[in-house]
Structures are given as C-alpha cells and as structure tokens.
N, C-alpha and C positions, 0 to 999 in steps of 0.2 A: 357435330350435328347429333341429334335425338336416334336414337335405333330402335324405341318400341314408344308403341302408345301410350300418353299418357293417362295414369288412373285419376278418379277423387274417391272419397266416401260419400256417400248419399243415404244418410241414417246411417244402419247396419250392412248396405249392399257397398261393393266397389263396381264402379263404371269406367268405363271410355269414356275421357274428357269430349270424345268426338261421339255424339248420338247422331240419331235422325228424327227430323220432324218429318209426319206420316201427312199431313194437312193439304197437301198438296197430291196426293192418290185417290181426290175425288173429283167429281166432276168440277164443270165450270162455275167460278164462284163459289168453290169448298162448298158446292151441292150437290146432292146428286151419287148413281155410282161411276168410276173413271171409264172414262173415253175408251179406255182398253184394259181391261179388267184383268188379264192375262197377264198382259206385260206388268201391271203394279202388283201380281203377285210375285213375278218374278225377281222385281226389284228389291221388294222387302227379304227377299229369301237367300239374295244375293248379300244385301247389308248385313244381316246377322250371320251365314251361314259360312260368305267366303269375305269380306271385308272388316268382320272382327264388329262390327256396334253390337254393345251393350247394353245401349238406351234408345226406348223409343219414344217420342211425345206425339200424343194425340188428344185428342175431345171427342164429347159426347154431340159437342155441335157440329163436328166438321162433318160434312154429310149432309143431315145429321143420322148419325149410328150408324153411316155406311162405315165409315171411317176405322171404326173399332172392328167392325164386323170382318172386314176386309183383313184386317193385322190377324186375328184367329184363323182366318182362314188359310192364310197362308203360313205362317207358324203354329201354329197349336198341333201338338202338343208343344209347349216352349221351351227352349234351351235352360238350362238350370241359373245360368249368369246372365240373362236377359231379363233388366227392366224395364217396363210398360207403365209410363205414366198418364193420368188421363184427367181430363177436367171436366167441370160440370158448375151450372149457374148461373147459364148464359143464353138468353133466348135470342132467335134468329127469325127473320122474316120471309127471308126465301134469297135464291142466288146474288140479287144486286146489294145484297146491305156489305158485303166487303168486296164490292168491287172501287178501285182508288176514282174518287170523283169529289170535286172541290164542292157539290151546290147537294151532294147526299145526307142527309140527317134522318135518324141518327146512325151509327156508326153500329153498337151493338148496346142490346137493353141487359141489364143486368135482372138477374131472378133468384132471392138468394133466402127465399121461404124454408125456413125447414123441410116441412113434408115435400117439397119439389124436391130438394138436394138429396133426400131421403131415396125419394123416387127414381133420381136419376144416377143414382149410386147402384140401385138396385140393377138398372136395365144397362150400366157401362159391365157388370158385374157377367153379365148375361150375353153381351154380346163379345165380352176377350173371352168367354169361357175359363171364368177363375174362378176360386172363391175367397181370396185376398186381394185388391188392387195394389199394387207395389207403392205408387204415390200416386193420392187425387188430390186435386190444386182446386180453389175455389176459384173459380174462371175470372170472377170478378166482384168485390166486394158491392153488396148492393147497398147502396146509400139511404133505402126504405126500409132495413131491416135490421132491428139490435145484432150489432157482430158478435156479440156473445151467442147469440139467436145461431146464428150462421158457423160458427164454428161450434158450437157446443153439440149440433146433431154429428157434424163430422166428427169431433171427439166421442160421443156416442158410438157410431159407426167405427173408429177403430177398434174400442173397446170390446166390441163385440166380435172384431173380428177381419171384417169387411175391409177396411183400410189399414198398410202397414204403415203409410208417414202422409203425413199431411202438408200443404204446399198451401200457396196462394201468388196468380197469376196478376196480373195488371195490363189493364185495356188503357194506356198503354204502357203506364209503370203504376209500384206504389212507393208511394213518399216515406222516408223511413219510420216518422211518425205513427204514420199506419200500421205500420210492418211491425214497431215497437206495440203497440194495439194489440195485434192479431198474436202478439206473440206469446203474449200474457190469457189466451184465450186458450191455443194448445203450441205443443210444438212443433215450430213450423223449422221443415227442414230444406226447403226450398224456394225459391221466389224468382217466377219469370216477369221480366221486363222487356219494353222496346229499347234496345242500346247496340249499338255498332262503330265503328272509328269515327262515323259522320254524326253521329247522333249520342251523345253522351249525359242527355238532360238527370239518365237516373242513375247517374257518378255517385250522390249521395247515398241511394242504397245498396251499391254495391260495396261501399266501402263499411256499410250496417251491417250487412250480410257476410265480410269478410271477418270484421270484428266479434260476430255473433255466430259464427259458425255454422252460417248457413249458406247452403250451395245457390249460386247466380245462373238462373237460365236465359243467357240474352236471346227474345225473338226479334226477327228482321234482323239478324247478323251479318246479311249482305244489302241490308238496307234497300228491302223490297224490289231487287234485282239493281236499282238505280246507282248503288254504290261502286255497285262491278264496273260500269262503264265508264266511273269515275276514275278507279284504280288502274284499267288496262291500259291508260296513258302511261303510267309509270312501272309497273309490274314485270315488263320485259326487262328492265332497268336491271332488277335482282334476280333477273332468269327462272322466277315463278307465274304461275297464274294468279289473275285478278280475287277469284275467288280465296283458295287457299290463303294468299295473302292478309286479306279482311279476316280470315279465321283463325290465322297464326296469332295477331296482334290479339283478337280478344282472349287464345290462351295464355298472352302474354301477361296479359293486363292485371289479372290476379289470380291467384292458384284455384277459385272456387270456380269457376266460371266452367260450369256443364251446356257444349253447343249440341245446338239440334238443325243444321243445317236441313232445308228441305228440298229434294229434286227429282223430277221424272227419271232421270236420265243414267243407268249406271256408269256410264262415262265422269258425268257430272260428281258423282256423289265419289267414286275415286280418285278424281282431283282435290274434292275436300278432307278427304280422308288422308291428303299427303302436308294436310296444314301442321301437323306437328312437324314434321321435318324442318319447317322453314328457318333460315337460321342468317339472321339480320345481325347487323351490328346497331349497337346503340343510335350510332349518326344516320345511318341507314332509316331507321327506324322514326327519328327524328323528320326525317325527309319523308317518309308516309305521311305520318300524322299530319305536318304540315300542309302536304297535298290537299289534306281532306278536310283544315280548318275552317274552310270556307265555302265549302260544301255541303247544302242543306237538303236532306231527301225527302219526300213525304213521307207527313206522320200523321197518323190518322187520329180521327178527334173522338171525344164518346158523346158518348148522348147527353149529357151535364153540358160540358161545353158548346157543342155544335148548336 
C-alpha cells in the first residue's frame, strides 16, 4: 500500500495528484456567493493547511467571480507550494444553465475573442490577488474565433508575465486532433476533459496527453455524483468507500492524471484524499470496471450539440 500522496509535474511545478475543485463553493447552480460563506472559507483552509492539497481548480464563470474571490479571502497570502488554476472564455446566462436537464439548451456558450480573454485574465488576476496566474486554461474553444487568435493572446499574456502556464478545457472534452492544433499555437501543459470510470469517451485525448507530456485533468471524476451511487453497490466488498474507489481508478488509469474532486464537506474531502491508499488487485479492478461498463451517467451537451 502507498504511504505518501503521489505527485506529478505541472509545467515547472510539483503538485499532489489529488487536488481540489472549488466550483461547488459557490451558490446554487454555481451562481452567486456560497450559502455558508464561513464554512466555505474553513473548507478551503482545511484542504490546503490540513489535508495537504497543493492544487486548486477554479474559473471566472464560477459565481461568476465569487469563487476566485473566495479563494483569495481564504488563502491569501498563498503558501509557496500551492498552485491555483483558473479558466476563462465562456459565458453564462444565470444559475440554470448548468442544471442537469434534458430539455434545456445551450449548456454553455464560448467567447474566445482576444479582447474578452485579455479582460478576463486581468479580472482573474485581481480577484485572486496575484501578479501571475499559475495555470490559465481556455475554458472552451470558440468555433467562431480562429484558434491562433485565442491562444495568441494567452501566449502574449504569458510573455508579459501574467500567465505562467497555459491549458485547455473541453466542454465536454477536447478531441486529440484539436489538442494537437492547439499545441502548435501554445505550450499546452494541461487539458481538462469529462472522464471517469463510467464515461471514458475522452480516452483518446488521455492517450495523446500521455504521449506528449501533458497533464490530464478529468472533470466529473465522480460522474456528476451518479457514479458514486452505482459504485456503492460494490465498494463495501473492497473495504473502501465509493468516492475514493472512483478516484483511485483515475490515479491508476494513467500516470499523468491530476484529480480535482469537489465537495463542500470536510469529511468528504478527507474521504477523497484516501484514494491514493486504495490498493486493489488486477482482478479486483477488472471487477470494478465490469460493474461500471453498462452504466452511462449524464453527459452535458454543448451549444453546438444541443
């Protein structure tokens, strides 16, 4: 059994492979301030100062803005080892646009015009209280704006010292050919895609990331919560809870996965951090994978697909 949390290289940083996704520390629908502001502050401080989290993922669209401001209030001045990733390039219309609903569209709208991305980087710098953003990810490629313009402004801001590393987030994923084109315009150190035990549509992108030294950040690592209910049917057999079982599979599936499970509960955060200690045999993992193979959790669509 492992005795210490695993780490990986993210650009020139070393971070723990189990980070924290701060999205849910905002109001309902990831809109507005959290219902319990002080509880959110306590959780962020516990994650970093007690649980050993060294990577936090956020975005300008979480709140919008409140999530980044909350991180600053809880943790600034930041510990030297803490890496904060944020994202921009996506519009929201209100709290309902990320609600799980089969009859609602669009899910999100991209806006990758250079002048907008430049503005969003500046407001993220202000909200986070930093001079340089550790990792800035284009939240979604805008099909109406040339890719060289979207990444061109990010590279320009990187050269100006306002961005340390550039990444790309997929909604729901980034096809390998698109990631390959993006990599010709900027040094992409990380890619975010919807990926978990029951939804492996982004497997080709994961393989591309492994082959090209890019960190792969799976979002919906617990399948929008639905996967947990499914895993609870078999997790007791292995003596673990469902969440660390799902996260342990993501740690195992490739050496470049960086996890960002989100929770508003300190108890759940502690449970998630136990994932690195889950130690199953190959036969056990095959049983877990077979159990999930016939389960299809909800997958959001994009404005284009809707």
